[in-house]
Structures are given as structure tokens and as C-alpha cells.
PDB file with one MODEL, atoms N, CA, C and O in Angstrom:
MODEL        1
ATOM      1  N   MET A   1      80.069 119.842 176.311  1.00  0.00           N
ATOM      2  CA  MET A   1      80.634 119.432 177.586  1.00  0.00           C
ATOM      3  C   MET A   1      79.498 119.212 178.591  1.00  0.00           C
ATOM      4  O   MET A   1      78.611 120.054 178.733  1.00  0.00           O
ATOM      5  N   THR A   2      79.535 118.099 179.265  1.00  0.00           N
ATOM      6  CA  THR A   2      78.536 117.766 180.274  1.00  0.00           C
ATOM      7  C   THR A   2      78.953 118.394 181.609  1.00  0.00           C
ATOM      8  O   THR A   2      80.110 118.308 182.020  1.00  0.00           O
ATOM      9  N   LEU A   3      77.999 119.014 182.259  1.00  0.00           N
ATOM     10  CA  LEU A   3      78.267 119.632 183.553  1.00  0.00           C
ATOM     11  C   LEU A   3      78.364 118.553 184.624  1.00  0.00           C
ATOM     12  O   LEU A   3      77.460 117.727 184.748  1.00  0.00           O
ATOM     13  N   PRO A   4      79.457 118.548 185.406  1.00  0.00           N
ATOM     14  CA  PRO A   4      79.555 117.546 186.475  1.00  0.00           C
ATOM     15  C   PRO A   4      78.586 117.884 187.596  1.00  0.00           C
ATOM     16  O   PRO A   4      78.137 119.024 187.718  1.00  0.00           O
ATOM     17  N   ASP A   5      78.264 116.886 188.416  1.00  0.00           N
ATOM     18  CA  ASP A   5      77.398 117.177 189.559  1.00  0.00           C
ATOM     19  C   ASP A   5      78.265 117.629 190.740  1.00  0.00           C
ATOM     20  O   ASP A   5      79.493 117.572 190.688  1.00  0.00           O
ATOM     21  N   VAL A   6      77.600 118.071 191.787  1.00  0.00           N
ATOM     22  CA  VAL A   6      78.276 118.642 192.952  1.00  0.00           C
ATOM     23  C   VAL A   6      79.297 117.670 193.536  1.00  0.00           C
ATOM     24  O   VAL A   6      80.430 118.059 193.821  1.00  0.00           O
ATOM     25  N   GLU A   7      78.909 116.420 193.713  1.00  0.00           N
ATOM     26  CA  GLU A   7      79.800 115.435 194.316  1.00  0.00           C
ATOM     27  C   GLU A   7      81.045 115.215 193.466  1.00  0.00           C
ATOM     28  O   GLU A   7      82.138 115.021 193.998  1.00  0.00           O
ATOM     29  N   GLN A   8      80.881 115.246 192.148  1.00  0.00           N
ATOM     30  CA  GLN A   8      82.034 115.059 191.265  1.00  0.00           C
ATOM     31  C   GLN A   8      83.024 116.206 191.417  1.00  0.00           C
ATOM     32  O   GLN A   8      84.232 115.982 191.485  1.00  0.00           O
ATOM     33  N   VAL A   9      82.516 117.425 191.470  1.00  0.00           N
ATOM     34  CA  VAL A   9      83.409 118.580 191.634  1.00  0.00           C
ATOM     35  C   VAL A   9      84.117 118.527 192.981  1.00  0.00           C
ATOM     36  O   VAL A   9      85.329 118.729 193.058  1.00  0.00           O
ATOM     37  N   LEU A  10      83.364 118.255 194.040  1.00  0.00           N
ATOM     38  CA  LEU A  10      83.975 118.208 195.369  1.00  0.00           C
ATOM     39  C   LEU A  10      84.996 117.082 195.496  1.00  0.00           C
ATOM     40  O   LEU A  10      85.954 117.201 196.260  1.00  0.00           O
ATOM     41  N   GLY A  11      84.806 116.005 194.767  1.00  0.00           N
ATOM     42  CA  GLY A  11      85.733 114.879 194.821  1.00  0.00           C
ATOM     43  C   GLY A  11      86.845 114.930 193.802  1.00  0.00           C
ATOM     44  O   GLY A  11      87.703 114.047 193.787  1.00  0.00           O
ATOM     45  N   ASP A  12      86.854 115.937 192.952  1.00  0.00           N
ATOM     46  CA  ASP A  12      87.846 116.038 191.877  1.00  0.00           C
ATOM     47  C   ASP A  12      89.135 116.663 192.400  1.00  0.00           C
ATOM     48  O   ASP A  12      89.134 117.828 192.798  1.00  0.00           O
ATOM     49  N   PRO A  13      90.227 115.914 192.408  1.00  0.00           N
ATOM     50  CA  PRO A  13      91.478 116.480 192.915  1.00  0.00           C
ATOM     51  C   PRO A  13      92.028 117.599 192.036  1.00  0.00           C
ATOM     52  O   PRO A  13      92.895 118.351 192.482  1.00  0.00           O
ATOM     53  N   THR A  14      91.556 117.725 190.818  1.00  0.00           N
ATOM     54  CA  THR A  14      92.038 118.789 189.937  1.00  0.00           C
ATOM     55  C   THR A  14      91.193 120.058 190.029  1.00  0.00           C
ATOM     56  O   THR A  14      91.586 121.098 189.500  1.00  0.00           O
ATOM     57  N   ALA A  15      90.048 119.989 190.688  1.00  0.00           N
ATOM     58  CA  ALA A  15      89.218 121.181 190.867  1.00  0.00           C
ATOM     59  C   ALA A  15      89.906 122.104 191.872  1.00  0.00           C
ATOM     60  O   ALA A  15      90.499 121.643 192.847  1.00  0.00           O
ATOM     61  N   SER A  16      89.821 123.392 191.627  1.00  0.00           N
ATOM     62  CA  SER A  16      90.528 124.346 192.482  1.00  0.00           C
ATOM     63  C   SER A  16      89.921 124.398 193.887  1.00  0.00           C
ATOM     64  O   SER A  16      88.738 124.130 194.094  1.00  0.00           O
ATOM     65  N   PHE A  17      90.778 124.752 194.831  1.00  0.00           N
ATOM     66  CA  PHE A  17      90.325 124.939 196.208  1.00  0.00           C
ATOM     67  C   PHE A  17      89.258 126.020 196.250  1.00  0.00           C
ATOM     68  O   PHE A  17      88.261 125.884 196.960  1.00  0.00           O
ATOM     69  N   TRP A  18      89.464 127.105 195.485  1.00  0.00           N
ATOM     70  CA  TRP A  18      88.522 128.218 195.465  1.00  0.00           C
ATOM     71  C   TRP A  18      87.140 127.749 195.029  1.00  0.00           C
ATOM     72  O   TRP A  18      86.139 128.096 195.656  1.00  0.00           O
ATOM     73  N   LEU A  19      87.081 126.964 193.961  1.00  0.00           N
ATOM     74  CA  LEU A  19      85.800 126.466 193.460  1.00  0.00           C
ATOM     75  C   LEU A  19      85.126 125.556 194.481  1.00  0.00           C
ATOM     76  O   LEU A  19      83.930 125.692 194.741  1.00  0.00           O
ATOM     77  N   LYS A  20      85.876 124.641 195.054  1.00  0.00           N
ATOM     78  CA  LYS A  20      85.307 123.721 196.038  1.00  0.00           C
ATOM     79  C   LYS A  20      84.800 124.474 197.266  1.00  0.00           C
ATOM     80  O   LYS A  20      83.731 124.165 197.793  1.00  0.00           O
ATOM     81  N   ASN A  21      85.564 125.449 197.714  1.00  0.00           N
ATOM     82  CA  ASN A  21      85.161 126.240 198.873  1.00  0.00           C
ATOM     83  C   ASN A  21      83.893 127.034 198.574  1.00  0.00           C
ATOM     84  O   ASN A  21      82.968 127.064 199.386  1.00  0.00           O
ATOM     85  N   ALA A  22      83.851 127.676 197.409  1.00  0.00           N
ATOM     86  CA  ALA A  22      82.664 128.445 197.019  1.00  0.00           C
ATOM     87  C   ALA A  22      81.444 127.535 196.916  1.00  0.00           C
ATOM     88  O   ALA A  22      80.346 127.919 197.321  1.00  0.00           O
ATOM     89  N   LEU A  23      81.628 126.344 196.384  1.00  0.00           N
ATOM     90  CA  LEU A  23      80.527 125.397 196.247  1.00  0.00           C
ATOM     91  C   LEU A  23      80.022 124.946 197.611  1.00  0.00           C
ATOM     92  O   LEU A  23      78.813 124.883 197.834  1.00  0.00           O
ATOM     93  N   ARG A  24      80.926 124.634 198.517  1.00  0.00           N
ATOM     94  CA  ARG A  24      80.515 124.227 199.869  1.00  0.00           C
ATOM     95  C   ARG A  24      79.732 125.340 200.576  1.00  0.00           C
ATOM     96  O   ARG A  24      78.713 125.082 201.216  1.00  0.00           O
ATOM     97  N   LEU A  25      80.219 126.570 200.452  1.00  0.00           N
ATOM     98  CA  LEU A  25      79.519 127.701 201.068  1.00  0.00           C
ATOM     99  C   LEU A  25      78.146 127.900 200.434  1.00  0.00           C
ATOM    100  O   LEU A  25      77.174 128.175 201.137  1.00  0.00           O
ATOM    101  N   ALA A  26      78.058 127.766 199.125  1.00  0.00           N
ATOM    102  CA  ALA A  26      76.788 127.960 198.426  1.00  0.00           C
ATOM    103  C   ALA A  26      75.766 126.895 198.813  1.00  0.00           C
ATOM    104  O   ALA A  26      74.569 127.175 198.865  1.00  0.00           O
ATOM    105  N   LEU A  27      76.224 125.689 199.081  1.00  0.00           N
ATOM    106  CA  LEU A  27      75.302 124.602 199.429  1.00  0.00           C
ATOM    107  C   LEU A  27      74.596 124.825 200.759  1.00  0.00           C
ATOM    108  O   LEU A  27      73.549 124.232 201.018  1.00  0.00           O
ATOM    109  N   SER A  28      75.168 125.677 201.599  1.00  0.00           N
ATOM    110  CA  SER A  28      74.539 125.942 202.895  1.00  0.00           C
ATOM    111  C   SER A  28      73.546 127.101 202.826  1.00  0.00           C
ATOM    112  O   SER A  28      72.913 127.440 203.826  1.00  0.00           O
ATOM    113  N   ARG A  29      73.410 127.705 201.650  1.00  0.00           N
ATOM    114  CA  ARG A  29      72.532 128.867 201.474  1.00  0.00           C
ATOM    115  C   ARG A  29      71.225 128.465 200.800  1.00  0.00           C
ATOM    116  O   ARG A  29      71.061 127.337 200.336  1.00  0.00           O
ATOM    117  N   ASP A  30      70.305 129.420 200.760  1.00  0.00           N
ATOM    118  CA  ASP A  30      69.100 129.224 199.961  1.00  0.00           C
ATOM    119  C   ASP A  30      69.537 128.996 198.522  1.00  0.00           C
ATOM    120  O   ASP A  30      70.312 129.792 197.992  1.00  0.00           O
ATOM    121  N   PRO A  31      69.061 127.927 197.868  1.00  0.00           N
ATOM    122  CA  PRO A  31      69.560 127.606 196.527  1.00  0.00           C
ATOM    123  C   PRO A  31      69.258 128.669 195.471  1.00  0.00           C
ATOM    124  O   PRO A  31      70.061 128.866 194.558  1.00  0.00           O
ATOM    125  N   VAL A  32      68.132 129.348 195.574  1.00  0.00           N
ATOM    126  CA  VAL A  32      67.810 130.397 194.601  1.00  0.00           C
ATOM    127  C   VAL A  32      68.727 131.595 194.796  1.00  0.00           C
ATOM    128  O   VAL A  32      69.249 132.141 193.825  1.00  0.00           O
ATOM    129  N   ASP A  33      68.926 132.006 196.038  1.00  0.00           N
ATOM    130  CA  ASP A  33      69.832 133.120 196.316  1.00  0.00           C
ATOM    131  C   ASP A  33      71.256 132.789 195.862  1.00  0.00           C
ATOM    132  O   ASP A  33      71.928 133.619 195.249  1.00  0.00           O
ATOM    133  N   ALA A  34      71.702 131.587 196.164  1.00  0.00           N
ATOM    134  CA  ALA A  34      73.054 131.183 195.782  1.00  0.00           C
ATOM    135  C   ALA A  34      73.215 131.161 194.262  1.00  0.00           C
ATOM    136  O   ALA A  34      74.237 131.605 193.740  1.00  0.00           O
ATOM    137  N   ALA A  35      72.223 130.653 193.560  1.00  0.00           N
ATOM    138  CA  ALA A  35      72.290 130.604 192.098  1.00  0.00           C
ATOM    139  C   ALA A  35      72.283 132.007 191.506  1.00  0.00           C
ATOM    140  O   ALA A  35      73.027 132.288 190.567  1.00  0.00           O
ATOM    141  N   ASN A  36      71.455 132.881 192.045  1.00  0.00           N
ATOM    142  CA  ASN A  36      71.418 134.261 191.552  1.00  0.00           C
ATOM    143  C   ASN A  36      72.750 134.970 191.791  1.00  0.00           C
ATOM    144  O   ASN A  36      73.257 135.657 190.905  1.00  0.00           O
ATOM    145  N   ASP A  37      73.309 134.805 192.977  1.00  0.00           N
ATOM    146  CA  ASP A  37      74.597 135.422 193.276  1.00  0.00           C
ATOM    147  C   ASP A  37      75.707 134.848 192.401  1.00  0.00           C
ATOM    148  O   ASP A  37      76.585 135.581 191.946  1.00  0.00           O
ATOM    149  N   ALA A  38      75.668 133.553 192.171  1.00  0.00           N
ATOM    150  CA  ALA A  38      76.678 132.914 191.322  1.00  0.00           C
ATOM    151  C   ALA A  38      76.591 133.428 189.888  1.00  0.00           C
ATOM    152  O   ALA A  38      77.614 133.606 189.227  1.00  0.00           O
ATOM    153  N   GLU A  39      75.387 133.664 189.414  1.00  0.00           N
ATOM    154  CA  GLU A  39      75.220 134.193 188.059  1.00  0.00           C
ATOM    155  C   GLU A  39      75.803 135.598 187.954  1.00  0.00           C
ATOM    156  O   GLU A  39      76.493 135.912 186.984  1.00  0.00           O
ATOM    157  N   VAL A  40      75.533 136.441 188.940  1.00  0.00           N
ATOM    158  CA  VAL A  40      76.089 137.793 188.936  1.00  0.00           C
ATOM    159  C   VAL A  40      77.614 137.736 189.008  1.00  0.00           C
ATOM    160  O   VAL A  40      78.297 138.455 188.279  1.00  0.00           O
ATOM    161  N   LEU A  41      78.146 136.888 189.881  1.00  0.00           N
ATOM    162  CA  LEU A  41      79.588 136.740 190.007  1.00  0.00           C
ATOM    163  C   LEU A  41      80.209 136.287 188.686  1.00  0.00           C
ATOM    164  O   LEU A  41      81.231 136.830 188.267  1.00  0.00           O
ATOM    165  N   ALA A  42      79.609 135.312 188.038  1.00  0.00           N
ATOM    166  CA  ALA A  42      80.128 134.815 186.758  1.00  0.00           C
ATOM    167  C   ALA A  42      80.130 135.919 185.705  1.00  0.00           C
ATOM    168  O   ALA A  42      81.088 136.047 184.943  1.00  0.00           O
ATOM    169  N   ARG A  43      79.074 136.708 185.658  1.00  0.00           N
ATOM    170  CA  ARG A  43      79.001 137.802 184.681  1.00  0.00           C
ATOM    171  C   ARG A  43      80.048 138.867 184.969  1.00  0.00           C
ATOM    172  O   ARG A  43      80.681 139.379 184.046  1.00  0.00           O
ATOM    173  N   LEU A  44      80.237 139.208 186.247  1.00  0.00           N
ATOM    174  CA  LEU A  44      81.260 140.192 186.616  1.00  0.00           C
ATOM    175  C   LEU A  44      82.662 139.716 186.247  1.00  0.00           C
ATOM    176  O   LEU A  44      83.460 140.471 185.692  1.00  0.00           O
ATOM    177  N   LEU A  45      82.951 138.454 186.563  1.00  0.00           N
ATOM    178  CA  LEU A  45      84.274 137.912 186.258  1.00  0.00           C
ATOM    179  C   LEU A  45      84.497 137.794 184.746  1.00  0.00           C
ATOM    180  O   LEU A  45      85.599 138.045 184.258  1.00  0.00           O
ATOM    181  N   ASP A  46      83.457 137.414 184.014  1.00  0.00           N
ATOM    182  CA  ASP A  46      83.559 137.338 182.557  1.00  0.00           C
ATOM    183  C   ASP A  46      83.829 138.714 181.967  1.00  0.00           C
ATOM    184  O   ASP A  46      84.675 138.866 181.085  1.00  0.00           O
ATOM    185  N   HIS A  47      83.100 139.722 182.462  1.00  0.00           N
ATOM    186  CA  HIS A  47      83.291 141.092 181.984  1.00  0.00           C
ATOM    187  C   HIS A  47      84.719 141.559 182.262  1.00  0.00           C
ATOM    188  O   HIS A  47      85.359 142.159 181.398  1.00  0.00           O
ATOM    189  N   ARG A  48      85.211 141.285 183.459  1.00  0.00           N
ATOM    190  CA  ARG A  48      86.573 141.675 183.826  1.00  0.00           C
ATOM    191  C   ARG A  48      87.600 140.984 182.942  1.00  0.00           C
ATOM    192  O   ARG A  48      88.547 141.616 182.474  1.00  0.00           O
ATOM    193  N   ALA A  49      87.414 139.686 182.712  1.00  0.00           N
ATOM    194  CA  ALA A  49      88.348 138.940 181.869  1.00  0.00           C
ATOM    195  C   ALA A  49      88.356 139.470 180.438  1.00  0.00           C
ATOM    196  O   ALA A  49      89.419 139.617 179.835  1.00  0.00           O
ATOM    197  N   CYS A  50      87.187 139.755 179.901  1.00  0.00           N
ATOM    198  CA  CYS A  50      87.095 140.297 178.536  1.00  0.00           C
ATOM    199  C   CYS A  50      87.775 141.655 178.446  1.00  0.00           C
ATOM    200  O   CYS A  50      88.457 141.940 177.461  1.00  0.00           O
ATOM    201  N   LYS A  51      87.601 142.490 179.453  1.00  0.00           N
ATOM    202  CA  LYS A  51      88.224 143.813 179.484  1.00  0.00           C
ATOM    203  C   LYS A  51      89.730 143.683 179.511  1.00  0.00           C
ATOM    204  O   LYS A  51      90.428 144.369 178.763  1.00  0.00           O
ATOM    205  N   ILE A  52      90.235 142.816 180.360  1.00  0.00           N
ATOM    206  CA  ILE A  52      91.688 142.614 180.450  1.00  0.00           C
ATOM    207  C   ILE A  52      92.235 142.062 179.142  1.00  0.00           C
ATOM    208  O   ILE A  52      93.273 142.523 178.666  1.00  0.00           O
ATOM    209  N   LEU A  53      91.562 141.091 178.559  1.00  0.00           N
ATOM    210  CA  LEU A  53      92.032 140.508 177.306  1.00  0.00           C
ATOM    211  C   LEU A  53      91.996 141.504 176.155  1.00  0.00           C
ATOM    212  O   LEU A  53      92.845 141.450 175.265  1.00  0.00           O
ATOM    213  N   SER A  54      91.032 142.404 176.159  1.00  0.00           N
ATOM    214  CA  SER A  54      90.951 143.398 175.080  1.00  0.00           C
ATOM    215  C   SER A  54      92.060 144.439 175.180  1.00  0.00           C
ATOM    216  O   SER A  54      92.380 145.105 174.195  1.00  0.00           O
ATOM    217  N   GLU A  55      92.646 144.580 176.369  1.00  0.00           N
ATOM    218  CA  GLU A  55      93.729 145.541 176.561  1.00  0.00           C
ATOM    219  C   GLU A  55      95.086 144.971 176.203  1.00  0.00           C
ATOM    220  O   GLU A  55      96.077 145.700 176.177  1.00  0.00           O
ATOM    221  N   ILE A  56      95.143 143.695 175.929  1.00  0.00           N
ATOM    222  CA  ILE A  56      96.429 143.041 175.606  1.00  0.00           C
ATOM    223  C   ILE A  56      96.795 143.303 174.163  1.00  0.00           C
ATOM    224  O   ILE A  56      97.837 142.842 173.696  1.00  0.00           O
TER     225      ILE A  56
ENDMDL
END
């Protein structure tokens, strides 16, 4: 799967409001800080999802 660019995500009517909002907020930050925070957030959410799925 090819990763879309920022403009494609922001212009995609099927992209969630949450994702678009997070992306807009991240674009106003230092790009390294934003990328590091996004990586931590992704890992936390992945861990939570795996935990919930393992309990099913």
C-alpha cells in the first residue's frame, strides 16, 4: 500500500475527522517532535487494540 501525501489525506472525504484534525495540528508543530509523538501514539493505540482483541 502506498502512503498518501498530506494533501490527499486532508482532501479525502472518507478520511476521518479525527485523523484530519490530528494532521492539521501536527503540521503546525516541529516536524521531528510531531513525528516522535505520533510514533508513540501509534504504538500505544496498537498495544491497546492488541490487548482488547486478545481478551475477546
